C-alpha positions in Angstrom: -15.3 30.0 7.0 -17.7 28.3 4.6 -14.9 27.6 2.0 -12.5 26.3 4.6 -15.1 23.9 6.1 -16.2 22.9 2.6 -12.7 22.0 1.5 -12.3 19.6 4.5 -15.9 18.1 4.0 -15.3 17.7 0.2 -11.8 16.2 0.8 -12.9 13.7 3.3 -16.0 12.9 1.2 -13.7 12.2 -1.7 -11.6 9.7 0.4 -14.8 8.0 1.4 -16.0 7.9 -2.1 -12.7 6.4 -3.2 -13.0 3.8 -0.4 -16.5 3.0 -1.4 -15.8 2.7 -5.0 -12.4 1.0 -4.5 -10.4 3.5 -6.6 -7.4 5.7 -5.8 -8.4 8.7 -3.7 -6.6 11.1 -6.0 -9.1 10.7 -8.7 -12.3 12.0 -7.0 -10.1 14.7 -5.1 -8.8 16.2 -8.3 -12.1 16.0 -10.1 -14.0 17.6 -7.1 -11.2 20.4 -7.0 -11.5 21.0 -10.7 -15.3 21.2 -10.5 -15.5 23.6 -7.5 -12.6 25.6 -9.0 -12.0 26.5 -12.7 -15.2 24.6 -13.9 -17.4 26.4 -11.6 -16.4 29.6 -13.1 -18.6 28.7 -16.1 -21.6 28.6 -14.0 -21.3 32.0 -12.1 -22.2 35.5 -13.4 -19.0 37.1 -12.7 -16.9 34.2 -13.7 -15.8 33.6 -10.2 -15.0 30.2 -8.8 -16.8 28.5 -5.9 -13.5 28.0 -4.3 -10.7 30.5 -4.8 -7.5 29.3 -3.1 -5.5 32.6 -3.8 -6.9 35.9 -2.6 -7.8 38.0 -5.6 -9.7 41.3 -5.3 -12.1 40.9 -2.4 -12.3 37.1 -2.4 -10.1 34.1 -1.7 -8.6 32.0 1.0 -4.8 32.6 1.1 -3.2 36.0 0.5 0.0 36.3 -1.5 2.4 33.4 -0.9 0.5 31.7 1.9 -1.1 29.2 -0.1 2.3 27.9 -1.3 3.8 28.2 2.2 1.0 25.8 3.2 1.4 23.6 0.2 5.2 23.4 1.0 4.6 22.5 4.7 2.0 19.9 3.6 4.2 18.1 1.0 7.0 18.2 3.5 4.9 16.3 6.0 3.9 13.9 3.3 7.3 13.3 2.1 8.5 12.6 5.6 5.9 10.0 6.0 7.1 8.6 2.7 10.7 8.5 3.9 9.5 6.5 7.0 8.5 3.6 4.9 11.8 3.4 2.8 13.8 0.7 4.4 17.4 -0.5 3.4 16.4 -4.1 3.5 13.4 -3.8 1.2 15.2 -3.9 -2.1 16.9 -7.2 -1.1 13.6 -8.6 0.2 11.8 -8.2 -3.1 14.5 -9.1 -5.4 16.7 -7.5 -8.0 13.7 -6.7 -10.2 12.7 -3.9 -7.8 16.1 -2.5 -7.6 16.4 -2.3 -11.5 12.9 -0.8 -11.7 13.8 2.1 -9.4 17.1 2.6 -10.9 17.0 1.6 -14.6 13.4 2.3 -15.0 13.6 5.7 -13.3 16.5 6.7 -15.7 14.4 5.6 -18.7 11.6 7.7 -17.7 13.6 10.7 -16.7 15.4 10.7 -20.1 12.7 9.5 -22.3 10.0 11.8 -21.0 12.4 14.8 -21.0 13.3 14.1 -24.6 9.5 13.8 -25.6 8.5 17.0 -23.7 11.5 18.9 -25.3 10.7 17.8 -28.8 6.9 18.1 -28.6 6.5 21.4 -26.7 10.0 23.0 -27.5 10.6 23.4 -23.8 14.0 24.2 -22.5 16.1 21.4 -21.3 15.6 22.5 -17.7 11.8 22.4 -17.7 11.7 19.2 -19.9 13.7 17.3 -17.4 11.9 18.9 -14.3 8.6 17.4 -15.9 10.3 14.0 -16.4 11.4 13.9 -12.9 8.0 14.7 -11.6 6.3 11.8 -13.5 8.9 9.1 -12.3 7.0 8.5 -9.1 4.0 5.9 -9.1 3.0 5.9 -5.4 1.4 3.2 -3.2 -1.6 5.4 -2.4 -2.5 5.1 -6.0 -1.4 1.5 -6.8 -2.6 -0.3 -3.8 -6.5 0.5 -4.2 -6.0 -0.8 -7.9 -4.1 -4.0 -6.8 -6.2 -4.7 -3.7 -9.2 -5.6 -5.9 -7.4 -8.0 -8.2 -6.2 -11.4 -7.0 -2.9 -11.2 -8.7 0.0 -13.7 -8.7 2.1 -12.9 -5.6 5.2 -11.9 -7.4 3.4 -9.5 -9.8 1.5 -7.7 -6.9 4.7 -7.6 -4.9 6.8 -5.9 -7.6 4.2 -3.2 -8.2 3.6 -2.7 -4.5 7.2 -2.3 -3.5 8.1 -0.2 -6.6 5.4 2.2 -5.5 6.7 2.3 -2.0 10.3 2.7 -2.9 10.1 5.0 -5.9 7.8 7.5 -4.1 10.6 9.4 -2.0 13.3 8.5 -4.7 11.3 10.1 -7.4 10.5 13.2 -5.1 14.3 13.3 -4.4 15.2 13.5 -8.1 12.5 16.3 -8.7 13.7 18.2 -5.8 17.3 18.1 -7.0 16.3 19.2 -10.6 14.2 22.0 -9.2 17.1 23.0 -6.9 19.4 23.1 -9.9 16.9 25.2 -11.9 16.4 27.7 -9.0 20.1 28.3 -8.2 21.2 28.2 -12.0 18.9 31.4 -12.7 19.9 33.5 -15.7 23.6 33.1 -15.2 23.9 29.8 -17.1 25.6 26.8 -15.8 28.2 28.7 -13.9 30.5 27.7 -11.1 28.4 29.6 -8.6 25.2 27.8 -9.7 27.0 24.5 -9.1 28.2 25.6 -5.8 24.7 26.6 -4.7 23.3 23.3 -6.0 25.9 21.5 -4.0 25.1 23.6 -0.8 21.5 22.6 -1.2 22.3 18.8 -1.5 24.8 19.1 1.5 22.5 20.9 3.8 19.6 18.7 3.1 21.5 15.6 3.6 23.3 16.6 6.5 20.5 18.6 8.5 17.9 16.0 7.7 20.3 13.3 9.2 21.1 15.4 12.3 17.3 16.1 12.7 16.5 12.4 12.5 19.1 11.6 15.0 18.0 14.2 17.4 14.4 13.0 17.4 15.6 9.4 17.7 17.8 10.3 20.5 15.0 12.0 22.4 12.6 9.3 22.0 15.0 6.5 22.7 16.1 8.2 26.1 12.4 8.9 27.0 12.8 12.7 27.0 9.4 12.9 25.3 6.3 11.6 27.2 4.2 9.2 25.2 1.2 11.5 24.9 3.4 14.1 23.4 5.2 11.8 21.0 3.3 12.4 17.8 3.0 16.1 18.1 6.7 16.5 19.0 7.5 14.5 16.0 5.4 16.8 13.9 7.1 19.9 15.4 10.4 18.4 14.5 9.5 17.9 10.9 8.2 21.5 10.6 11.4 22.8 12.4 13.6 20.8 10.0 11.7 21.9 7.1 11.9 25.5 7.9 15.3 25.7 9.4 16.8 23.8 6.6 15.3 26.3 4.1 16.8 29.2 6.1 20.3 27.5 5.9 20.1 26.7 2.1 16.9 27.8 0.0 14.9 24.8 -1.3 16.8 22.3 0.7 13.9 21.6 3.0 12.1 18.8 1.0 15.4 16.9 0.8 15.9 17.3 4.5 12.6 15.9 5.6 12.7 12.9 3.3 16.3 12.2 4.7 15.0 12.5 8.2 12.2 10.1 7.5 14.5 7.5 5.9 16.9 7.8 9.0 13.9 7.2 11.5 12.4 4.6 9.2 15.7 2.5 9.3 16.2 3.0 13.0 15.2 0.6 15.9 12.8 3.2 17.3 10.4 1.3 19.4 7.4 3.6 18.7 7.9 3.6 14.8 4.6 2.0 13.9 2.7 4.4 16.1 4.6 7.4 14.6 3.8 6.0 11.0 0.2 5.5 11.9 -0.2 9.1 13.1 1.7 10.5 10.1 -0.5 8.4 7.8 -3.6 9.9 9.4 -2.4 13.4 9.1 -1.3 12.8 5.5 -4.8 11.7 4.7 -6.1 14.9 6.0 -3.5 17.1 4.3 -3.8 15.3 1.1 -7.6 15.7 1.1 -7.2 19.6 1.7 -4.1 19.9 -0.5 -5.7 18.4 -3.8 -9.1 20.2 -3.5 -6.9 23.4 -3.2 -4.4 22.6 -5.8 -7.0 21.4 -8.4 -9.2 24.4 -7.7 -6.2 26.7 -8.3 -5.7 25.7 -11.8 -7.4 28.2 -14.0 -9.2 27.5 -17.2 -6.4 29.2 -19.3 -4.0 26.6 -18.0 -6.3 23.9 -19.0 -6.8 25.4 -22.5 -3.0 25.7 -22.6 -2.6 21.9 -22.8 -5.7 21.2 -24.8 -3.7 20.3 -27.9 -2.5 17.3 -29.9 1.0 17.5 -28.5 -0.4 16.6 -25.0 -2.1 13.4 -26.3 1.0 12.3 -28.1 3.0 13.0 -24.9 0.8 11.0 -22.8 0.7 8.0 -25.3 4.5 8.1 -25.5 4.8 8.0 -21.5 2.1 5.2 -21.3 2.7 3.1 -24.3 6.5 3.5 -24.9 8.4 4.9 -22.0 7.0 2.8 -19.3 7.1 -0.5 -21.2 10.6 0.1 -22.3 11.6 0.8 -18.6 10.0 -2.5 -17.4 11.3 -4.6 -20.0 14.8 -3.3 -19.7 14.6 -3.6 -15.8 13.1 -7.3 -15.9 15.7 -8.7 -18.5 16.7 -12.2 -17.4 14.2 -12.1 -14.6 11.8 -14.9 -13.8 8.9 -12.8 -14.9 7.1 -13.9 -18.0 6.0 -11.8 -21.0 2.5 -11.4 -19.7 3.7 -10.4 -16.3 6.0 -7.8 -17.7 3.2 -6.4 -19.9 0.7 -6.0 -16.8 3.5 -4.3 -14.8 4.1 -2.1 -17.9 0.4 -1.2 -18.0 0.0 -0.5 -14.2 1.9 2.8 -13.8 -0.3 5.5 -12.4 1.2 8.7 -11.2 0.4 9.7 -7.8 -0.2 12.4 -5.1 3.5 13.4 -4.6 3.8 14.1 -8.4 0.8 16.3 -8.6 1.4 18.1 -5.3 5.1 18.9 -6.0 4.4 19.8 -9.6 1.9 22.4 -8.6 4.3 23.9 -6.0 7.3 23.9 -8.3 5.3 24.9 -11.5 3.8 28.0 -9.7 7.2 29.1 -8.2 9.0 28.9 -11.5 6.2 30.7 -13.3 6.3 33.5 -10.8 10.1 33.6 -11.3 9.5 34.2 -15.0 11.0 30.8 -16.2 9.8 30.1 -19.7 7.6 27.0 -20.1 7.0 26.7 -16.4 3.3 27.5 -16.8 2.9 24.2 -18.6 4.4 22.0 -15.7 1.2 22.0 -13.3 -1.5 21.2 -16.0 0.8 18.7 -17.8 1.6 16.7 -14.7 -2.2 16.7 -13.6 -3.1 15.5 -16.9 -0.6 12.6 -16.6 -2.0 11.8 -13.2 -5.5 11.9 -14.2 -5.2 9.9 -17.4 -3.0 7.2 -15.9 -5.1 6.7 -12.8 -8.3 6.7 -14.7 -6.9 4.2 -17.3 -5.4 1.8 -14.8 -8.4 1.9 -12.4 -10.9 1.0 -15.2 -8.8 -1.7 -17.2 -6.2 -3.2 -14.7 -8.5 -6.2 -13.8 -9.5 -6.8 -17.5 -5.9 -6.6 -18.6 -4.8 -9.0 -15.7 -7.7 -11.4 -16.8 -6.8 -11.3 -20.5 -3.1 -11.9 -19.5 -4.0 -14.8 -17.4 -2.6 -13.2 -14.2 -5.6 -13.4 -11.9 -5.1 -16.1 -9.2 -7.8 -18.2 -7.7 -9.1 -17.0 -4.4 -8.2 -20.0 -2.6 -5.7 -18.5 0.0 -6.4 -19.1 3.7 -6.3 -16.2 6.3 -5.9 -17.3 9.9 -6.7 -14.8 12.6 -4.6 -15.8 15.5 -1.1 -17.2 15.3 -1.0 -19.8 18.3 0.7 -23.3 18.2 -2.4 -24.9 16.7 -2.8 -22.2 14.0 0.9 -22.5 13.1 0.6 -26.2 12.7 -2.4 -25.9 10.6 -1.0 -23.0 8.6 2.2 -25.2 7.9 0.0 -28.2 6.8 -2.0 -25.9 4.3 1.1 -24.2 3.1 2.7 -27.6 2.3 -0.4 -28.4 0.3 -0.1 -25.5 -2.1 -2.3 -23.0 -0.3 -1.2 -19.4 0.2 -1.5 -19.0 4.0 -1.2 -15.7 6.0 -1.6 -15.6 9.7 -2.7 -12.3 11.5 -2.0 -11.6 15.2 -1.1 -8.6 17.5 1.2 -10.9 19.5 4.6 -10.2 18.0 6.3 -13.3 19.6 3.7 -15.5 17.9 4.5 -13.6 14.5 8.1 -14.1 15.0 7.7 -17.8 15.4 5.6 -18.0 12.3 8.3 -16.3 10.3 11.0 -18.6 11.8 9.1 -21.5 10.2 8.5 -19.9 7.0 5.0 -18.9 7.4 3.8 -15.4 6.3 2.6 -13.4 9.3 1.3 -9.8 9.7 0.7 -7.6 12.6 -3.0 -6.7 12.4 -5.9 -5.8 14.6 -9.2 -6.9 13.2 -11.0 -4.0 14.9 -9.0 -1.6 12.7 -8.6 -1.3 8.9 -5.0 -2.7 9.0 -5.9 -5.8 7.1 -7.3 -3.7 4.2 -3.7 -2.4 3.4 -2.1 -5.8 2.9 -2.0 -6.8 -0.8 -0.7 -10.3 0.4 -4.4 -10.9 1.3 -5.8 -10.2 -2.3 -6.2 -13.9 -3.0 -7.7 -15.0 0.3 -10.9 -17.0 -0.2 -11.0 -18.8 3.4 -11.0 -17.3 6.8 -10.2 -19.3 10.0 -10.6 -17.3 13.3 -8.7 -19.2 15.9 -8.0 -16.8 18.6 -8.4 -17.4 22.4 -11.1 -14.6 22.4 -14.5 -15.6 21.3 -15.6 -12.0 20.8 -12.7 -11.4 18.5 -13.4 -14.6 16.4 -17.1 -13.7 16.0 -16.0 -10.1 15.1 -13.5 -11.5 12.6 -16.3 -13.5 10.9 -18.6 -10.5 10.8 -16.1 -7.8 9.6 -13.8 -10.0 7.3 -15.9 -12.7 6.3 -17.4 -11.1 3.1 -13.9 -9.8 2.0 -11.5 -12.6 3.0 -14.0 -15.7 3.3 -15.7 -15.8 -0.1 -15.5 -19.7 0.0 -16.0 -20.1 3.8 -15.5 -18.5 7.1 -15.0 -20.5 10.2 -14.2 -19.9 13.9 -13.5 -22.0 17.0 -16.3 -23.1 19.2 -16.4 -21.5 22.6 -16.9 -23.1 26.0 -20.6 -22.3 26.4 -21.4 -23.7 23.0 -19.6 -27.0 24.0 -21.7 -27.3 27.0 -25.1 -26.3 25.4 -27.3 -28.9 23.7 -28.8 -26.2 21.4 -28.2 -26.4 17.7 -25.1 -24.4 16.9 -24.2 -22.4 13.8 -22.3 -25.2 12.4 -21.3 -23.2 9.3 -19.2 -20.9 11.3 -17.5 -23.6 13.4 -14.0 -24.8 12.8 -14.5 -27.7 15.2 -17.6 -29.0 17.0 -15.6 -30.6 19.8 -12.6 -28.4 20.6 -12.6 -24.8 21.9 -9.4 -22.7 22.0 -8.1 -24.2 25.4 -8.5 -27.7 24.2 -7.1 -27.3 20.8 -4.1 -25.4 22.2 -3.6 -28.2 24.7 -3.7 -30.8 22.1 -1.2 -28.8 19.9 1.2 -28.5 22.7 1.2 -32.1 23.8 0.8 -33.7 20.4 2.1 -31.2 17.6 1.5 -33.5 14.6 -1.0 -33.7 11.8 -1.9 -37.2 10.5 -3.7 -38.2 7.5 -5.7 -41.5 7.2 -7.1 -42.9 3.8 -10.8 -43.2 3.6 -12.9 -44.8 0.6 -16.5 -44.4 1.6 -19.0 -42.6 3.8 -19.2 -45.4 6.3 -15.4 -45.4 6.8 -15.5 -41.7 7.1 -18.1 -41.8 9.7 -16.4 -44.5 11.7 -13.1 -42.5 11.8 -14.7 -39.3 12.5 -16.7 -40.8 15.4 -13.4 -42.4 16.8 -11.5 -39.1 16.6 -14.3 -37.1 18.1 -14.4 -39.4 21.2 -10.6 -38.9 21.8 -9.9 -35.5 23.6 -6.3 -35.6 22.3 -7.3 -35.6 18.7 -9.3 -33.2 16.4 -10.3 -33.9 12.9 -9.8 -30.7 10.8 -9.7 -31.4 7.0 -10.8 -33.8 4.3 -8.5 -34.1 1.3 -10.0 -35.4 -1.8 -8.4 -37.6 -4.3 -7.3 -34.5 -6.4 -5.4 -33.0 -3.3 -8.2 -30.3 -2.6 -8.7 -29.6 1.1 -12.0 -28.8 2.8 -12.7 -27.7 6.3 -14.8 -30.4 8.0 -17.5 -28.1 9.4 -19.8 -29.3 6.6 -19.0 -32.8 6.8 -22.6 -33.8 5.7 -21.9 -32.3 2.2 -18.6 -33.9 1.7 -18.3 -36.5 -1.2 -16.3 -39.4 0.0 -14.6 -41.7 -2.6 -11.5 -43.7 -3.0 -8.4 -41.6 -2.7 -9.7 -39.2 0.0 -7.9 -38.8 3.3 -8.9 -37.5 6.7 -6.6 -35.1 8.3 -6.5 -34.7 12.1 -4.4 -32.9 14.7 -3.0 -34.5 17.8 -2.3 -37.9 19.2 -2.1 -40.9 16.8 -5.2 -43.0 17.0 -4.8 -46.8 16.9 -6.9 -48.1 14.2 -6.5 -51.5 12.9 -5.7 -51.9 9.2 -5.4 -48.2 8.7 -2.3 -46.7 7.4 -1.5 -43.3 9.2 1.1 -40.9 7.9 2.5 -38.1 10.0 2.9 -35.1 7.7 3.7 -32.3 10.0 6.0 -32.6 13.0 6.7 -30.1 15.8 7.4 -26.5 15.0 
């Protein structure tokens, strides 16, 4: 009981530590697992481990094959969740570079790493290419924490983000197929029977995974499953698919659950986001347990096995030759510059799926007596650890030296109402990266229809932390109709996304009050949500008026504030830089500056007004 509770506690602690230090969770998970596993045997009298995953003698957690049964089911659930995120339209969305990275780049890694492993370690071709298949995947759970802390140029972060999402299940599929071929080939050589069994695995995995996905989709779509049972029924479907597919064709189960996830991820299932959220939560728990167990299950002999110069050379070839070669071949004739290609080449950490499947496949093949299989698990774990550690510690420095770090001048607008869309479009037309966040899907669709970036996010959850699109945000505007949400947005998100300023709408009570207000937080001192929304609907225009002195600025600002149908929002200096008017007393007014306001055009003599944004 103590060991089981300890694994969960240590796993969640490792997840928290990773969040706190802003590093991939796999790093502390594996290090803690190694410490309580093989390393702890150095401190005990009988050379026993603090956590012994497999039952040996009178001590251990899982007898016989039960550990690997648990690992198999856990990886099946993790891969199903990965399949849910794989959408047909994503490759088109992020451009041809992504398609080449997950095709050409995968082939380069598969062949290059296989040749290197075969040459350096004298592995059989089967083991060499299983190893190379396992290290194809990068994985968003490893890359996202690294990129989230670096305000990269948008195209670079997009390439790395979507490569990780798309290549995760694809790399897993390749590894599963190679493992299946090794398993069915056995000692008989590449016979017709081996090819038949391999084909059977592929056909059963594809067909049964598709059928199970359709069955679950049809059940949910026709409301045969009550809402409160939705997540647990989906989980039971995954487990049933995994087990039954394996009964039909041994080792077809992983392929089946990935295909099932891909089918549901590309369907019009109304509860898809809820299902993904549940599976992500479950995956976090399983990953936490899984990697403590798998790391603890590595013994010192396996670690010593790879403690040789060939391992260092293999890692160097993977990091400094194979990854850059794959990236540069994949980005030929692309708009990416050399520095951008070099950075993408540098950031290629291997992830959770690689380590998990390596442990499962390596152990199974070792028990089956396949020569060289004992190297698979420690070698893949070493690739994971070194690449994650290297990228987590050097990615920001590399990006800075390469000149890829973008200024944190983006604007996050919480609330996507009419007024927010007008302001967002104005800022976007002035070369600001603007993202609007809302839970109203109609407003989000309206944003996207006019070319604005918009994301579905609840500020009370951690959804916003998952969006790499926000890594260059430096200003926060809270413009919802709920004052509590606006204040909460400032409190929760201001330090992360409002480095240069966080502003919210005034509320109705503050409008009536004569007390001094927190002007540093207010977007406007005259209009609350109702008033600004009314103005935006009746007069959906943003105007600019030239100003050249503090006196003219004060005169114009006073005139605008007296008109209920106009609201002053920004001051643009002579260089085109835009500032929110909340701190008007600190603004430097000189010739070439312009005052921007939303609403009805004000009749000002001898003033040239220019409407920049019309109705959207």
